[in-house]
ZAFIBA-480828 format. One line per field, with one value per residue (C-alpha): residue in three letters; x, y, z. Coordinates in nm, 2 decimals, always signed. Example, Ala and Ser with C-alpha at 12.3 -4.5 7.8 and 13.67 -1.06 7.14 Angstrom:
r <- c(ALA/SER)
X <- c(+1.23/+1.37)
Y <- c(-0.45/-0.11)
Z <- c(+0.78/+0.71)
# end
This chain:
r <- c(UNK/UNK/UNK/UNK/UNK/UNK/UNK/UNK/UNK/UNK/UNK/UNK/UNK/UNK/UNK/UNK/UNK/UNK/UNK/UNK/UNK/UNK/UNK/UNK/UNK/UNK/UNK/UNK/UNK/UNK/UNK/UNK/UNK/UNK/UNK/UNK/UNK/UNK/UNK/UNK/UNK/UNK/UNK/UNK/UNK/UNK/UNK/UNK/UNK/UNK/UNK/UNK/UNK/UNK/UNK/UNK/UNK/UNK/UNK/UNK/UNK/UNK/UNK/UNK/UNK/UNK/UNK/UNK/UNK/UNK/UNK/UNK/UNK/UNK/UNK/UNK/UNK/UNK/UNK/UNK/UNK/UNK/UNK/UNK/UNK/UNK/UNK/UNK/UNK/UNK/UNK/UNK/UNK/UNK/UNK/UNK/UNK/UNK/UNK/UNK/UNK/UNK/UNK/UNK/UNK/UNK/UNK/UNK/UNK/UNK/UNK/UNK/UNK/UNK/UNK/UNK/UNK/UNK/UNK/UNK/UNK/UNK/UNK/UNK/UNK/UNK/UNK/UNK/UNK/UNK/UNK/UNK/UNK/UNK/UNK/UNK/UNK/UNK/UNK/UNK/UNK/UNK/UNK/UNK/UNK/UNK/UNK/UNK/UNK/UNK/UNK/UNK/UNK/UNK/UNK/UNK/UNK/UNK/UNK/UNK/UNK/UNK/UNK/UNK/UNK/UNK/UNK/UNK/UNK/UNK/UNK/UNK/UNK/UNK/UNK/UNK/UNK/UNK/UNK/UNK/UNK/UNK/UNK/UNK/UNK/UNK/UNK/UNK/UNK)
X <- c(+10.83/+10.58/+10.25/+10.02/+9.69/+9.39/+9.17/+8.78/+8.52/+8.32/+8.27/+8.04/+8.31/+8.58/+8.36/+8.32/+8.68/+8.79/+8.56/+8.70/+9.08/+9.01/+8.84/+9.14/+9.45/+9.33/+9.55/+9.72/+9.75/+9.39/+9.26/+8.93/+8.86/+9.00/+8.75/+8.54/+8.29/+8.27/+8.25/+7.96/+7.89/+7.62/+7.49/+7.31/+7.15/+7.24/+7.10/+6.73/+6.49/+6.44/+6.77/+6.74/+6.98/+7.06/+7.34/+7.49/+7.76/+7.97/+7.80/+7.95/+7.69/+7.88/+7.58/+7.55/+7.78/+7.93/+8.04/+8.24/+8.35/+8.18/+8.26/+7.89/+7.52/+7.44/+7.67/+7.53/+7.19/+7.28/+7.43/+7.19/+6.89/+7.06/+7.12/+6.73/+6.61/+6.79/+6.77/+6.49/+6.53/+6.38/+6.49/+6.23/+6.31/+6.03/+5.79/+5.43/+5.09/+5.08/+5.31/+5.53/+5.49/+5.80/+5.66/+5.41/+5.67/+5.88/+6.18/+6.10/+6.00/+5.89/+5.82/+5.91/+5.57/+5.37/+5.62/+5.59/+5.19/+5.16/+4.99/+5.08/+5.39/+5.53/+5.48/+5.64/+5.95/+5.97/+5.93/+6.17/+6.42/+6.36/+6.44/+6.78/+6.86/+6.85/+7.06/+7.32/+7.34/+7.35/+7.65/+7.84/+7.80/+7.94/+8.22/+8.30/+8.17/+7.98/+8.09/+8.00/+7.65/+7.61/+7.73/+7.46/+7.23/+7.28/+7.30/+6.93/+6.80/+6.92/+6.75/+6.43/+6.44/+6.49/+6.22/+5.99/+5.91/+5.91/+5.77/+6.01/+6.31/+6.18/+6.18/+6.56/+6.68/+6.56/+6.72/+7.05/+7.03/+6.99/+7.28/+7.49/+7.44/+7.51/+7.84/+7.96/+7.82/+7.75/+7.89/+7.85/+7.81)
Y <- c(+14.24/+14.44/+14.58/+14.61/+14.80/+14.91/+15.23/+15.24/+15.46/+15.35/+15.07/+14.86/+14.82/+14.79/+14.48/+14.32/+14.36/+14.24/+13.91/+13.85/+13.85/+13.66/+13.42/+13.43/+13.43/+13.22/+13.42/+13.22/+13.47/+13.62/+13.54/+13.71/+13.39/+13.12/+13.09/+12.77/+12.89/+12.82/+13.09/+13.28/+13.29/+13.44/+13.14/+13.22/+12.88/+12.93/+12.58/+12.68/+12.81/+13.11/+13.14/+13.21/+13.39/+13.29/+13.36/+13.04/+12.84/+12.68/+12.38/+12.36/+12.17/+12.22/+12.37/+12.72/+13.03/+13.13/+13.50/+13.55/+13.47/+13.78/+13.87/+13.84/+13.78/+14.10/+14.20/+13.98/+14.08/+14.43/+14.40/+14.18/+14.40/+14.70/+14.55/+14.37/+14.75/+14.79/+14.46/+14.25/+13.88/+13.59/+13.42/+13.18/+12.80/+12.68/+12.79/+12.84/+12.92/+13.26/+13.56/+13.60/+13.86/+14.04/+14.09/+14.30/+14.56/+14.51/+14.30/+14.04/+14.16/+13.98/+13.70/+13.35/+13.23/+13.46/+13.37/+13.02/+13.03/+13.28/+13.14/+13.37/+13.26/+13.60/+13.76/+13.46/+13.51/+13.87/+13.83/+13.56/+13.76/+14.07/+13.84/+13.66/+14.03/+14.12/+13.80/+13.88/+14.24/+14.10/+13.87/+14.14/+14.37/+14.08/+14.06/+14.38/+14.54/+14.81/+15.06/+14.82/+14.80/+15.17/+15.20/+14.95/+15.13/+15.47/+15.30/+15.16/+15.49/+15.65/+15.41/+15.41/+15.78/+15.77/+15.56/+15.76/+15.53/+15.79/+15.63/+15.33/+15.57/+15.75/+15.45/+15.36/+15.68/+15.67/+15.33/+15.45/+15.73/+15.47/+15.29/+15.56/+15.66/+15.29/+15.25/+15.61/+15.68/+15.37/+15.36/+15.02/+15.04)
Z <- c(+3.66/+3.49/+3.53/+3.25/+3.30/+3.10/+3.16/+3.10/+3.05/+3.33/+3.60/+3.41/+3.13/+3.42/+3.55/+3.20/+3.12/+3.48/+3.40/+3.07/+3.17/+3.45/+3.22/+2.96/+3.19/+3.53/+3.74/+3.99/+4.29/+4.22/+4.61/+4.54/+4.33/+4.57/+4.80/+4.86/+4.63/+4.24/+4.01/+3.90/+3.54/+3.31/+3.09/+2.77/+2.61/+2.26/+2.13/+2.22/+1.97/+2.23/+2.41/+2.78/+3.02/+3.34/+3.64/+3.75/+3.91/+3.65/+3.50/+3.17/+2.96/+2.61/+2.45/+2.61/+2.60/+2.92/+3.05/+3.38/+3.65/+3.82/+4.18/+4.32/+4.26/+4.30/+4.01/+3.79/+3.86/+3.84/+3.50/+3.35/+3.47/+3.31/+2.99/+3.02/+3.00/+2.68/+2.50/+2.65/+2.70/+2.86/+3.21/+3.24/+3.22/+3.04/+2.75/+2.90/+2.72/+2.84/+2.79/+3.13/+3.37/+3.28/+2.89/+3.05/+3.16/+2.88/+3.04/+2.80/+2.47/+2.26/+2.50/+2.37/+2.52/+2.26/+2.01/+2.04/+2.04/+1.77/+1.45/+1.19/+1.06/+0.94/+1.25/+1.44/+1.21/+1.28/+1.66/+1.64/+1.48/+1.71/+2.02/+1.85/+1.80/+2.13/+2.23/+2.01/+2.14/+2.49/+2.41/+2.24/+2.56/+2.78/+2.54/+2.59/+2.27/+2.39/+2.12/+1.85/+1.99/+2.01/+1.65/+1.53/+1.71/+1.57/+1.23/+1.29/+1.43/+1.10/+0.89/+1.08/+1.06/+0.66/+0.64/+0.85/+1.12/+1.40/+1.69/+1.65/+1.61/+1.93/+2.14/+2.00/+2.09/+2.41/+2.46/+2.30/+2.56/+2.85/+2.68/+2.67/+3.04/+3.15/+2.98/+3.04/+3.39/+3.60/+3.94/+4.12/+4.48)
# end
């Protein structure tokens, strides 16, 4: 009898909103999701010391956080790839002795492999905090709380500038600009 619609600023936000609404309401006549394949989700292993992020077909283990369903593997990889450039996280299944390849190009920073084998406890604690913060920001983005993430980032930028940590502030400013481009101008093909 009625139609309800939501306006979003970008296709990125629309895709996240669509996924959360399908998860919430399980629409009966959504034929896009009625094929013989299982749904595609983003899985975050929260119970691990260093949470990992994977694109999976539903395998609810009771220990992880799931976001979705998403329309295609390509969309999930594209979303995770864009977010990973802003808030680096690990996608390896196991901890190894050496930092992974992605840590060298900044997509897994700090790398859990590096953190696990750091001997200095204060440095280890600081790196673990940074990694967990990146995972929290990822979760907030996947929940659709992009404005809160942006607000927190601006607050941190102000703090860094006030404390005269200009190099860190410059890197954060660049990340904020990339994030704003992502949430306001992204066009999925």
